[in-house]
N, C-alpha and C positions, 0 to 999 in steps of 0.2 A: 574857377574850376580848371584844373590842369588838363592840358590836351594830351591825348594818347598818341605816343610817337608811332608813326607809320614805318614799318620795317623797310630798310633800303635794300632793294634787290640788286644782286650782281648782274652784270651784262648777260651771263649764261642763263641766270634765272629768268630775266626779262624775255630773252629769246625763247626759252622753253615755254613760258606762259603764252606768248604770242602764237607759237606753233600749236600749242594745246588748244587754244581758243579757236584757231582755224580748223583744227581737226574735229572738234566738237560740233562746230557749225556744219561741217561737211557730213558728219554722221546724222545730224538732225535733218538737214535740208535735202541731201542727196540720197542717203541710205534710208531716210524716214524712220530712224530708230526712235523709240520712246524716250521720254525724258529720264526715266529711271535707268534705262540701259546706258544712255549717254553719261549719266552720273557715275555708273559703275566703271565705265571706261576711264573717266577722268580720275577716279580713285586709284585704279590699277596703274595708270601712267604716273600718278603722284609718287607711287612706290619706286618707279623707275628713276624719276628725277632725284628722289632722296638718296637712292643707292649709288647713283652715278657721281655724286659728291663733287660738283663743279665741272665735270668734263662736258664738253660740247657733245651733242648727239652724233656728230660725224666722227668723233674720236672713239666711240664705243665699238668694240669688236666682240666676236663670239665668246672669247674667254671671259670678257667682262660680264656678259649676260649669264654665262654658265655659273660664274661666281655669285652673281646676284640671286639666282634661283637657289643655289646651295645655301646662301645665307637665310633666305626666307624659309626654306625647308627646315633648317636647323632651329628656327624660331617657332616651329610647330605647324606651318601651313602644309596642308595635305596635297596630294597629287591633283585632285580636281580643282582646287583653288589655284594652284600653280599653273595648271593647264589653261584655265581661263585668263590668268594674268599674262601668261606668255603669248596667248592668242591676241590679247589687246595690244601688247607691245609690238608683235609682228605686224599687225594691221596698221599701227601708227607709223612704223618705219616704211611700210609699203606706200603709205600716203606721202611720206616725205620724199621717197624716191620718185614718185610720179609727179608731184606738184612743186617740190622744192629742191630738186637736183641732187639729193643724197645718192651716193654711189652704191652703197651696200646695205643689205638688211642683216644686222648681226644676229637676229633671231632665227634666220632661215636654217632649217634642218635640226633645230634643238627640240628635244622632247623633255617634258617634265618627269620627275620621278613618279613611279606608279604608287598608287594608294593600295592598301590592303583591300581586297574585294569583300564587301560586306555580304553575308548570306541573306537571302530574302527571308522574311518572317512568314510564318504560316500559323493558322489556327489549328488547334487539335480537332480531330473528327467530332468530338463531343461539342466543342465550342461552335464549329461550323453548323452542326445540326441545330443547336440552340438558337443561333442567329436567324436561320431561315424558318424556324418553327415559330412564326410570329402571328399574332391575331390579325384577321382581315375583315374588319367591319365596314370599311368604306372602299369606294373605287380606287382611291389613292393607295391604301394599304394593300389592296389586291394587286395593283400594279407593282408596288415595291417588292412584294413577295415574289412575283414573277421575275422581276429584274434580278433579284439577289439569287434566286434558285438557278437562273440561267447563267449568271456569272460563275457560280460555284460548280454547277453541273457540267459546264462546257469550257471553262477556263478562258472566257472571252476577255479581250481588252475593253476598257471603258469606251473608247472611240468606236469599236466594233459593235458594242451593245446599242449605243444611242443611234447608230446609223441603220439599224435593222428595220426592214419592212415586213409585214405579215407574210408576204409571198415567199420570203426566204425560209420560212418554217415548213417542215414536212413532218407533221405529227404522226402520220401513219407509219412512216419509216423511222421515226425517232431521230431526226437529223435537222441541223440548221446550217444553211449555207452562209459563210462569213466572208466578207471582203476585208483583208487585213493590210498590213504594211506593204507598200509597193503595189497596191491594188491587186494583190494576189488573193485568189479565192480558194477556200478550203471547206470541206464538209466535216462538221463536228457532231458527235453523238449528243442526243438529248437524254438526260436521265428521266425516269418515270415521275419523280417529284416535280421536275421542271416542266414536264408535259402537262401534269395536272394543274400546276400554278398558271401556266400560259393559257390553258383552256379557260380557266376561271377569269383571267384578265381579258381575254378576247370577248367573253360574254358580257363584260361591262365597259369595254373600251369606248363604245360610242357615247357613253355618258360624259366623257371628258374630251374626246377628240372632235375637232372640227369636221364637218361633213366631207371635205375634200382632202383631209390630211392622210398622207401615205405612211407615216411613221408607225412602227409597232408600239413604241412607248411615247406617250405625250405628257406634257406638263399641265399646269393649271389653266393656261390660255388655250389649250387644245392643239398646240403645235408640237413638233418634235421636242422631246425633253432634252435639256442641256446637260453636258457632263457635270457641271457644277451642282446642279440640283440632285443628280444621282449621288454624288459624293456626300452632300449634306444629309440627304435622307438615310444613306447607309450609316453614316456616323451617328445620327440620332437613334436609329434602330439598334445599333451596337450597344449604345448606352442603356437603352430601354431593356435590352435582352441580357444585360449584365456581363457583357464582354469587356474585360479590362484592357485589352489591346486597342490601339488606335485603328479602328476598322475603316478600310478604304477599298475601292474596287480591286486594286492590284493585289491586295492581301487575299481576296477570294481566288484570284487567278493563281497565286502562289500556293494556296491551300489545295486547290484542285490538282495542280501538278504534283505536289508532295504526296497527297493521299493516293492518287492513281499509281505513282511510282512505288510507294510503300506496298501497295496491294499486288501489283503486277510485276514490278522490276523491269518493265519494258520501256527503256529510255527512248527508243526510236518512235514508239507509238505516242509517247508524251510529246516528243518533238513535233510530230505531225499535227497533233491536236492543238498545241500552242501556236503553231504557225511559225516556228523558228526556222530561219534560213539555214542555220548551222547547228549541228548537234552540240557543239562546244558551248553554245548559249544555254542549252537545256541541261548540260552536265552539272551546273551549279546545284541542281536539285538532288544529285547523288550525294553531295556534301551535306546538304540539309537532311537527307535521309539517314546519313551516317550519324549525324548528331542525334537524331531520334533514336536510332538503334543503340547509341552509346548511353542515352538516358535509361533505356530499358535494361541494358546490361548492368549499369550502376545500381539500379533498383533491385534487380533480380539475382545477380550472380553472388554467391556467398563470399567468394574471394575478393570481389570488388568492394565489399562493405568494410573489410578489415583494414585499418590503417596501421602502417608500420610504426613500431614504438622506438 
């Protein structure tokens, strides 16, 4: 049986492989990165070695890196992928400067090209109503309905939902106190459907919750429900309720923001309820709202229906 020839590595390739192995070991042992993350770094650095075409790492300058990024962009890589790759390269060169005497980081100060910003998806009001209008014959389904009504009623993030305790609800005032990003607290209104669903859940919560559990929503083992379980349950209910979109918690948050903005036009109020630090983050929903209005225009305006011949 013929032996498979082992490719002969050049001196530059051997050096690069040695440095790469050292960096991977540092990421695993010192930074405690997962095996998958380390593999991703290795793959991104493999692109750097391929593009550098025999140059030693200390020969690479900022104009080389800029050209490499341009090549990858022309091959179809988007801004997010290039940002991740550039970050991996930058970290590798920083490691070489610290531990191997490299003088410069050729990635310093470089930014990847921007990707087109995708607009968030949202359910229609009818789809959102159909999703939360679900049968509730068991404590689990009563809990699910309360969670989904709350997500849609108040625009909560998934992490905010699962971290809630009953004490954060004020049913008489129709409010929920939420701790969001940066440990910032905000007060968000509760809709009447959410209040009804929450009261129904609180009436049966003790059937699932451990006696000393403080969480508002609990899983099968009686302790605080995990984000993953909420995601899975919402996806399952979306299918059962005939929603064709991929239903996930953030979709309900987007739907909340879109529907409130369509009804009120009050961008600042939506910003406050979503807990956005900057109104520029909330402004994406004005573009989504414009898309909605454009569809209404196309369907209703007599001049929009006529195509030029």
